VMD Tcl script that draws the C-alpha trace (Angstrom):
set ca {
  {0.00 0.00 0.00}
  {2.68 2.44 -0.96}
  {1.61 6.03 -1.33}
  {2.80 9.64 -1.30}
  {4.28 11.21 1.84}
  {1.70 12.07 4.52}
  {-0.03 15.40 4.16}
  {-0.08 17.19 7.51}
  {-3.19 19.27 8.14}
  {-4.56 20.98 11.25}
  {-7.39 19.11 12.93}
  {-9.99 21.73 12.04}
  {-9.10 21.70 8.32}
  {-10.27 18.21 7.42}
  {-13.38 18.12 5.19}
  {-16.09 15.48 5.57}
  {-15.42 12.61 3.14}
  {-17.87 11.21 0.61}
  {-18.34 7.52 -0.23}
  {-20.42 6.05 -3.06}
  {-21.56 2.44 -2.98}
  {-20.33 0.12 -4.27}
  {-16.85 1.35 -3.55}
  {-13.81 1.21 -1.32}
  {-12.31 3.48 1.33}
  {-8.56 3.54 0.81}
  {-7.37 6.28 3.16}
  {-8.22 7.99 6.40}
  {-6.72 10.12 9.14}
  {-4.15 9.21 11.78}
  {-5.58 11.25 14.66}
  {-2.31 11.22 16.60}
  {-0.48 13.21 13.92}
  {-3.37 14.46 11.73}
  {-1.77 13.07 8.62}
  {-3.26 11.15 5.73}
  {-2.97 7.40 6.40}
  {-3.48 5.16 3.36}
  {-1.90 2.04 4.87}
  {-4.02 1.08 7.89}
  {-7.33 0.07 6.32}
  {-9.17 -0.94 3.18}
  {-12.96 -0.89 3.57}
  {-15.54 -1.90 0.97}
  {-19.30 -1.49 1.28}
  {-22.04 -2.52 -1.12}
  {-25.74 -3.27 -1.30}
  {-26.38 -6.94 -2.10}
  {-29.62 -8.87 -2.52}
  {-29.87 -9.91 1.13}
  {-28.44 -6.91 2.93}
  {-25.56 -4.51 3.35}
  {-22.11 -6.03 2.92}
  {-19.13 -4.47 4.70}
  {-15.64 -5.88 4.17}
  {-12.45 -4.59 5.74}
  {-8.76 -5.41 5.72}
  {-6.88 -3.93 8.67}
  {-3.13 -3.72 9.17}
  {-2.08 -4.29 12.77}
  {1.37 -5.45 13.91}
  {0.30 -6.44 17.44}
  {-3.17 -8.00 17.62}
  {-4.92 -7.58 20.95}
  {-8.43 -8.71 21.88}
  {-9.12 -8.96 25.63}
  {-12.86 -9.64 25.27}
  {-14.83 -12.48 23.70}
  {-18.40 -11.86 24.92}
  {-21.14 -10.37 22.73}
  {-21.54 -6.62 23.28}
  {-18.34 -6.28 25.32}
  {-16.36 -3.03 25.11}
  {-14.24 -4.29 22.23}
  {-12.53 -0.92 21.77}
  {-10.59 -1.70 24.93}
  {-8.55 -3.89 22.58}
  {-7.98 -3.67 18.84}
  {-11.24 -3.12 17.01}
  {-12.85 -2.04 13.77}
  {-15.79 0.28 14.47}
  {-18.71 1.19 12.22}
  {-21.08 4.11 12.79}
  {-24.04 4.06 10.42}
  {-27.02 6.43 10.28}
  {-29.35 5.49 7.44}
  {-32.51 7.33 8.55}
  {-32.52 10.67 6.79}
  {-33.23 13.40 9.31}
  {-33.24 10.95 12.24}
  {-31.11 10.95 15.35}
  {-30.55 7.24 15.97}
  {-27.76 5.23 14.42}
  {-25.86 1.96 14.71}
  {-22.53 1.47 16.42}
  {-20.86 -1.83 15.56}
  {-17.48 -3.13 16.74}
  {-15.53 -6.16 15.50}
  {-12.43 -7.55 17.22}
  {-9.64 -9.60 15.61}
  {-10.85 -12.69 17.51}
  {-14.33 -12.46 15.94}
  {-16.12 -10.88 18.90}
  {-19.00 -8.59 17.92}
  {-20.71 -5.63 19.54}
  {-23.91 -4.06 18.18}
  {-25.62 -1.10 19.74}
  {-28.57 1.06 18.71}
  {-27.78 4.65 19.64}
  {-30.79 6.85 20.29}
  {-29.33 10.34 20.28}
  {-26.98 12.28 18.04}
  {-24.69 13.33 20.91}
  {-24.53 10.08 22.88}
  {-21.64 10.02 25.33}
  {-21.22 13.76 25.64}
  {-24.44 14.52 27.48}
  {-25.25 11.10 28.93}
  {-28.17 10.37 26.61}
  {-29.57 6.92 26.00}
  {-28.51 3.91 24.02}
  {-29.77 0.34 23.75}
  {-26.88 -2.11 24.30}
  {-29.42 -4.92 24.82}
  {-30.58 -4.57 21.21}
  {-29.14 -7.33 19.03}
  {-29.08 -7.69 15.26}
  {-30.77 -10.89 14.17}
  {-29.48 -12.79 11.17}
  {-26.15 -11.04 10.66}
  {-23.22 -12.97 9.21}
  {-19.66 -12.29 10.35}
  {-16.37 -13.91 9.48}
  {-13.02 -12.67 10.79}
  {-9.57 -13.86 9.75}
  {-6.67 -12.82 12.00}
  {-3.27 -12.82 10.34}
  {-1.05 -13.36 13.34}
  {-1.30 -14.41 16.96}
  {-3.73 -12.58 19.23}
  {-2.57 -11.35 22.66}
  {1.03 -12.40 22.13}
  {3.02 -9.13 22.04}
  {6.39 -10.84 21.48}
  {5.87 -11.40 17.76}
  {4.94 -9.29 14.76}
  {1.45 -9.70 13.30}
  {0.07 -8.62 9.95}
  {-3.52 -7.67 10.80}
  {-7.00 -9.04 10.27}
  {-9.76 -9.08 7.68}
  {-13.52 -9.28 8.15}
  {-16.73 -9.71 6.23}
  {-19.98 -8.50 7.82}
  {-23.41 -8.89 6.25}
  {-26.19 -6.84 7.83}
  {-29.78 -7.84 6.99}
  {-32.18 -5.06 5.90}
  {-34.02 -5.35 9.24}
  {-30.89 -4.06 11.01}
  {-30.86 -0.78 9.09}
  {-33.13 1.07 11.46}
  {-35.14 3.94 10.07}
  {-34.77 2.90 6.44}
  {-38.17 1.85 5.01}
  {-36.89 0.99 1.52}
  {-35.04 -2.13 0.42}
  {-33.20 -2.58 -1.75}
  {-32.13 0.96 -1.06}
  {-31.34 3.22 -3.99}
  {-30.43 6.85 -4.40}
  {-30.29 7.61 -0.67}
  {-27.79 9.60 1.35}
  {-26.65 8.15 4.66}
  {-24.15 9.33 7.23}
  {-21.45 7.20 8.79}
  {-17.89 6.67 9.90}
  {-15.28 3.94 10.24}
  {-12.66 3.75 12.99}
  {-9.71 1.46 13.64}
  {-8.54 1.25 17.24}
  {-5.01 -0.11 17.70}
  {-3.73 -0.85 21.21}
  {-0.42 -2.32 20.05}
  {2.99 -1.12 21.13}
  {4.08 0.28 24.47}
  {1.86 3.35 24.66}
  {-1.10 3.28 27.05}
  {-3.07 5.44 24.58}
  {-4.43 3.60 21.53}
  {-3.75 4.77 18.04}
  {-6.98 5.71 16.25}
  {-7.47 5.78 12.48}
  {-10.70 7.32 11.27}
  {-12.31 7.75 7.86}
  {-14.23 10.92 8.74}
  {-12.37 13.30 11.08}
  {-14.97 13.25 13.86}
  {-12.23 13.75 16.48}
  {-11.03 17.03 15.02}
  {-11.05 20.19 17.10}
  {-12.24 18.53 20.30}
  {-14.84 16.32 18.65}
  {-15.70 12.74 19.51}
  {-16.65 9.64 17.50}
  {-20.42 9.79 18.15}
  {-20.99 13.26 16.71}
  {-23.26 12.73 13.67}
  {-22.54 16.22 12.40}
  {-19.03 14.95 11.65}
  {-20.00 11.66 10.04}
  {-19.03 11.32 6.39}
  {-21.57 11.15 3.55}
  {-22.50 7.73 2.15}
  {-24.46 7.50 -1.10}
  {-26.33 4.29 -1.90}
  {-26.42 3.04 -5.51}
  {-28.44 5.09 -7.96}
  {-31.93 3.82 -8.88}
  {-32.08 1.49 -11.85}
  {-33.02 3.08 -15.13}
  {-36.46 2.21 -16.57}
  {-36.41 -1.20 -18.17}
  {-33.37 -2.44 -16.22}
}
mol new
graphics top color blue
foreach p $ca { graphics top sphere $p radius 0.5 }
foreach p [lrange $ca 0 end-1] q [lrange $ca 1 end] { graphics top cylinder $p $q radius 0.2 }
display resetview
């Protein structure tokens, strides 16, 4: 994944990114240095006949996953996080986390500023009928070696896309974000890669105003 030298920008200068399905995210932001990072993640998302397919390939040299239970705080180890708001004009959205060991967390968030003002969420809500496969490339929780990373494939059924009455979806604009949390190395503070710079200028990951724009496939032309 070779690329040009990182472009350093102040936190407040990052624009909101735009993604069009089907497609692939190939770069994001290293929030420790506020530089372009095109090596940490490759993320593809597409609408398929039975749901929304999200695939990701994450580079991580020290895989860590302290939790195995459903709905555990997976971000306390290495994790791939998805924030998805597919109800135009709504306030609720999905937060999903996947760990290198295959653990899964799904949460229905009820307010656009969850976490900052103590508003509600529904951790007891579970997606029914999802399909998840995770392939770690290395040894998990063994810091003495060098790992490569992990890949995942997550299929979300239409019933999980709360607030979206149309399926298959076409010509809609959603909001969302992707994060990679990396607890490797000797630092007590994890490294965070993010597609949309929601952490800029004192922000935080759950701020929908800083989610990127996600466009679903265009409607089929007449006769198609």
